[in-house]
C-alpha positions as CSV (number, residue, x, y, z in Angstrom):
1,M,-51.8,71.3,-41.1
2,S,-50.1,69.3,-38.1
3,K,-51.4,68.8,-34.8
4,P,-51.2,72.4,-32.3
5,I,-48.6,71.8,-29.6
6,E,-50.1,72.3,-26.2
7,V,-48.5,74.1,-23.2
8,D,-50.1,74.0,-19.6
9,F,-48.6,75.4,-16.5
10,S,-49.8,77.5,-12.9
11,W,-48.6,80.9,-13.7
12,S,-47.2,82.3,-9.9
13,K,-45.3,84.7,-8.1
14,E,-42.1,82.1,-7.7
15,L,-42.4,81.7,-11.5
16,A,-42.6,85.0,-12.6
17,L,-39.2,85.8,-10.5
18,K,-37.8,82.8,-12.1
19,T,-38.9,83.8,-15.5
20,S,-37.1,87.1,-14.7
21,K,-34.3,85.8,-13.6
22,L,-34.0,83.5,-16.3
23,Y,-34.2,86.6,-18.5
24,Y,-32.1,88.9,-16.8
25,D,-29.3,86.4,-16.5
26,Y,-29.8,85.5,-20.5
27,D,-29.7,89.2,-21.4
28,M,-27.1,90.2,-19.4
29,R,-24.5,87.2,-20.9
30,H,-25.5,88.5,-24.6
31,S,-25.6,92.1,-24.1
32,S,-22.5,94.4,-24.1
33,K,-24.0,96.1,-20.7
34,R,-21.8,93.1,-19.1
35,Y,-18.7,94.8,-20.0
36,I,-19.9,98.2,-17.7
37,G,-18.7,95.8,-14.8
38,W,-15.2,95.7,-16.1
39,L,-15.1,99.2,-16.1
40,F,-16.4,99.3,-12.3
41,V,-13.4,96.8,-11.9
42,A,-10.7,99.1,-13.1
43,M,-12.1,101.8,-11.3
44,V,-11.8,99.9,-8.5
45,Q,-8.0,99.3,-9.1
46,F,-7.5,103.0,-10.1
47,G,-8.8,103.6,-6.5
48,I,-6.5,101.4,-4.6
49,V,-3.5,102.9,-6.3
50,A,-5.2,106.3,-5.3
51,A,-5.7,105.4,-1.6
52,L,-2.2,103.8,-1.4
53,K,-0.2,106.8,-3.0
54,H,-2.3,109.6,-2.5
55,D,-4.5,108.8,0.7
56,S,-7.5,110.0,-1.4
57,Y,-10.5,107.1,-1.0
58,G,-13.3,108.8,-2.9
59,I,-12.7,106.8,-6.3
60,L,-12.3,104.0,-4.0
61,F,-15.4,104.2,-2.4
62,V,-17.6,105.3,-5.3
63,S,-16.2,102.4,-7.3
64,T,-16.3,99.5,-4.9
65,F,-20.1,100.7,-4.0
66,L,-20.8,100.5,-8.4
67,L,-19.2,97.3,-8.5
68,I,-21.3,96.2,-5.5
69,Y,-24.6,97.5,-6.9
70,W,-23.6,95.9,-10.5
71,Y,-22.7,92.4,-9.4
72,Y,-25.0,91.8,-6.5
73,G,-27.5,94.6,-6.1
74,R,-29.4,95.1,-8.9
75,W,-31.0,91.8,-9.1
76,A,-31.7,92.0,-5.3
77,I,-33.5,95.4,-6.1
78,R,-35.1,94.0,-9.2
79,K,-36.3,91.0,-7.1
80,L,-38.0,92.9,-4.6
81,L,-39.6,95.3,-6.8
82,L,-41.0,92.3,-9.0
83,S,-42.0,90.7,-5.8
84,R,-44.3,93.6,-4.5
85,F,-45.7,94.0,-7.7
86,Y,-47.1,90.6,-8.1
87,T,-48.2,90.2,-4.7
88,K,-50.2,93.5,-5.1
89,N,-51.3,92.4,-8.8
90,T,-51.4,88.5,-8.8
91,P,-52.0,87.1,-5.5
92,E,-53.2,83.4,-6.3
93,Q,-51.7,81.1,-8.9
94,T,-53.3,81.1,-12.6
95,H,-53.6,78.0,-14.9
96,I,-52.4,78.7,-18.2
97,H,-52.9,76.5,-21.4
98,F,-51.2,77.8,-24.5
99,R,-51.9,76.7,-27.9
100,I,-49.0,76.7,-30.4
101,D,-49.3,76.4,-34.2
102,E,-48.2,77.6,-37.5
103,N,-49.9,81.1,-37.0
104,A,-49.6,82.3,-33.0
105,L,-49.1,81.3,-29.5
106,Q,-52.8,81.6,-28.1
107,T,-54.2,81.6,-24.6
108,Q,-57.7,82.2,-23.9
109,Q,-57.2,86.2,-23.0
110,R,-54.3,86.7,-25.6
111,T,-52.8,85.6,-28.8
112,F,-49.0,86.1,-29.5
113,S,-48.7,86.3,-33.6
114,W,-45.2,84.5,-34.4
115,E,-44.4,88.3,-35.6
116,D,-45.0,89.6,-32.3
117,V,-42.0,87.0,-30.9
118,L,-38.6,88.4,-31.0
119,K,-36.9,85.5,-29.9
120,V,-36.8,82.0,-28.9
121,V,-34.0,80.7,-26.4
122,E,-33.6,77.2,-25.1
123,L,-32.3,76.6,-21.6
124,E,-31.5,73.9,-19.5
125,E,-35.2,74.3,-17.5
126,G,-37.0,75.4,-20.5
127,V,-38.0,77.3,-23.7
128,L,-37.5,81.6,-22.6
129,V,-39.9,83.3,-25.2
130,Q,-39.2,87.1,-25.8
131,T,-42.2,89.3,-27.3
132,S,-42.1,92.7,-28.0
133,H,-43.6,93.2,-24.8
134,N,-43.5,90.6,-22.8
135,A,-41.3,87.5,-21.8
136,L,-42.6,84.2,-21.7
137,F,-41.4,80.8,-19.9
138,F,-42.1,77.1,-20.5
139,A,-40.4,74.6,-18.0
140,N,-39.9,71.6,-19.6
141,D,-42.5,69.8,-17.7
142,A,-45.0,72.1,-19.2
143,F,-44.7,70.7,-22.5
144,V,-46.4,67.2,-22.5
145,D,-43.3,65.2,-23.4
146,E,-39.6,65.9,-24.5
147,K,-41.2,65.4,-28.2
148,E,-43.7,68.2,-28.2
149,K,-40.9,70.7,-26.7
150,N,-39.0,69.7,-29.9
151,R,-42.0,70.4,-32.1
152,F,-42.1,73.6,-30.4
153,L,-38.6,74.6,-30.9
154,Q,-38.4,73.2,-35.0
155,L,-41.2,75.3,-35.3
156,A,-39.7,78.7,-34.1
157,K,-36.2,77.7,-35.9
158,K,-38.6,77.3,-39.0
159,K,-40.1,80.8,-38.1
160,G,-36.7,82.2,-37.6
161,K,-36.8,82.9,-34.0
162,L,-34.5,80.3,-32.7
């Protein structure tokens, strides 16, 4: 068995918000939910026609509100709620050390088996790990070097999670 991969970082409210934003953006780009915004754009177009031809502004107001909410409001509301949650529940930074091997991703408090991991996504900023109940983010600087990051990605690919 090869040497385990070590990942060290400090978990803070800022990193939690960054992780949530990265996961949110990834999920919206790779989900069929992204097409709902197009529906709202079409509704705005029908609302404009209704306003110009029939002097009826209901659809225009509702669809404009939905469009603004869909593209700008959802993340703002989510960020506000997450910020309040982390301020209330985890006020200080916590140092986290992961030890990753063929069997699991382990911390002192918790172990995530590879069966719990749904997918691993490589991003420019680091690696996003989605488990059945959590989203973990390992920034590029959390790995000792680029070689360790590549070992982790190869292990994830071997396990069928990449």
